[in-house]
N, C-alpha and C positions, 0 to 999 in steps of 0.2 A: 610423265610430266608432260603439263601442256602449257605452252608457252602462247600468249597472246600477241595477235599481230594486228592489229587495227585497220580495215581496209578502207576503202573510199566513201562506198556506203553504210560504215558504220557499227558493220558486225564486227563482234570478236572470233578471231581464228585463236583457238585453242592450240597448245602442242603439250603432248607428255612425254616425259623423257620416265624410262627408269631402269634403275643399276642398283649399285652400294645403297643402302642406307646411310648418307652421312648429315654431319649438319647443312652445309653448303657444298654445292656442285655448280658445275660450268655444265651447261647445255651439252656439249661436248660430250660430255666421260657418260654418258644413258647409253644403254644398247637399245631402247626401245621410248621411240615417237609417233605420237598419231594425234594429228589435229583434229579439232571439233567444231562447229559452226556454234557461237551462241547467240545473245539476244543483241541488241543494240547496245553501243555503250551506256555504259550507267556508272554515275556514284552511289548504289549503295549495292550488297552483297548480287551476287544471281545465283541461282538456283543450275547446274549443269548435269546431265546426264553423262555417267561413264559407261561407256560401252564394254560389252562383254570382252573383247577385249584386252581389253587395259587392264580389268580386273583379272582375267588369267596370268598378266603377264607383271604385277604388283604383287610383293611378297604379304603374308599376313599384316593385315592392319593395317595397310597401304604405308610401309614407314620409309619405302623407296617411290614413293610419288612425291613427285615436284610439279609445282605451276610454274611457269615463265609468261614475260612480257615479250614483246617483240624488240627491246631492249637486251633480253638478257637475265632483266632480273627477275627473282622469287618472288611469286605472288601470296600472301597467302589463301590457306582456305580450310576448311571442316569437310568430312565425312562423313556420311548421315546414314545408314542404315536401313533398309527396303526390304521388310518381312514378307516371307512369300504366305498370301493370304489363306487364311487354315480353312478347307473346306470341311464343310459340316454334311450331315447324314441328314437326309431328306425320307419320312416314312410316308408311303401310303396307304390306304385303309382297305382292302376288297368287300366286295359285297358277295353274297349267297346268293346266283340265281337259280340253284337247281341240288337238289339234298339227295341221295339213294339210299337205303343199306340193304343189304341183303348178308345172309350167316357169314361173317368174318369178313364182310367187305365194306365198305364207307367210299362212297364215292361225291364227291364234291365239286359241283363248277363255278367259279367264280369270275366275276366283272370288274373292271376300274373306268374310271375315267378316258375321257381321250386327251392325250395333249400331256401326261404325267412324265413321259422321260423311259427309259430302258430299267429297267429293275435288275438286281443282282442277286435275292435270296429269298426266300419262301417262309415266314414266323407261322408258327401252329400256336393261338393262344388255346389252352386247358388249363382249367384246374385240376383235373385229374391228374391220377398217379399209378405207379407199377404199370406199365404197358410197352408194349416193343413191337412196332408198325413200323412194315415197309409203306414205300411212296414213291407211286410212280407220277410223273409231273409230265402235261401237256399241254401245248401250246395251241393259241388258235385266233384268230385276225378277225371273223366270222360267223361262227360256232356250228363250222358247216365241214369243218378238216381240221383232224387234230394231229399234233406234232409232236412226240416223246421226246423231253429236254434234260432230264434227270431221274433216274433211280437212288433213291437214299434210303434212310430210316427217320422216324422221330420215336426215341423212347426214353422211359422214367422208370428209374432203380430204387425212387427216393427214402422207400420204408426202411429200403436195405441198406445205402451206401449213396452218396451225395455224388449221382447219376445221371445226370440229364438232357436230351437235347431235341428241341425244339425248332432249331433253325438248318434248312437244307440252302445252301449256297448254290445259284443256277448261272447258268453262261445268260450272257443278259441279254434281255429280250425285251423289247417293246408293245410286245403281243397284248392284245385287249384283254383275252379270255386266258384262263387256266382252267383246267379238271385236277382233281387231286383223286387218285386210288389211293383209300390205306387198306393194308392187308393186314393180318395177323401177321408177324417172321415166324414163328413157328410154331404147331401144337404143343398147347401146354398140357400137361401131364397132372393130371387129379389127386391129389394124394388125400382123399377123406375130404373134411372144408378146405383143405389148401390145392395151393394150387404153385403147379415148379415152373420160372421161365428159364432160357437159357440166353444169353447176349455174347457172344466171342468163348473164351475159357470161362466166365462167369457163371453160375447159375442162382437160380433166388429162388427160394420157397416162400408165397405170399399168402395170407388170408385173406378168407373173401374171394369174391369173381371178379377180381379186375380184367377181365380179358374179353376180349369183344369190343361191341361198339364204346369210343370216348366219346364225351360228351366235348362238342367244340364251341367255343367261344369267339374264335373269326380268325384271320386271316393279316396277316401285314406284309407288307416288303418296304425292305431302302434301295434306293432309287441310284444308279450309276454315277459314281462324283465326276462333275463335267470340271473342266478345267477353266481356268481365270479368260476371260475372252480379252484381256489385255496383257500385253507382255512384262513381265518381273524382271529387273533386273539385281542382283545378289546386295549391290552398293551403288547408292548416285553420292 
């Protein structure tokens, strides 16, 4: 609990006492006390923050919290919950600056604006179905040298089963350029007009020739979520 005492300069020093929750209690009955400097003396309600130490010592719902003035008299109070701000994703769009295709391999170089912040994934946008592509993802700050940061897969078997993956998680990076190299994950087996693809223990027989180059509509990324700049208390 906090007890109020008035200083010469007119500030309020609060003292919190915490113990067994009862309807009334003496200041000496509480095992924890904490002084807090408030605002100047006022005849209207005053808003005061509770420190993390005070919050940690109280029961859930603050049932054992009491506020005292300098005469040991309890003072009424209300506790207002302060919620953590919800962090939302911010998505950026990559610009394709170079594309090259050879037999079974697609190489795409991407660029984004300066100052966007660190990214945490890469999302492929395509309307194509029935593909299984390994992906190597490289970063660069100058287009002169490249560093491999992730190897993973993009795939789609939606004509046979609800199984599609077009997002690859990346270690956080603020590089301005990406290079993505896509290759067929496995050599397809032709069965007449059909093609057989394998993914782990699953095997699919696909009609047509949806193996090889896929049509890419674009790439996007989610930025790494940043922490709030101001301290957040559980309650005040």
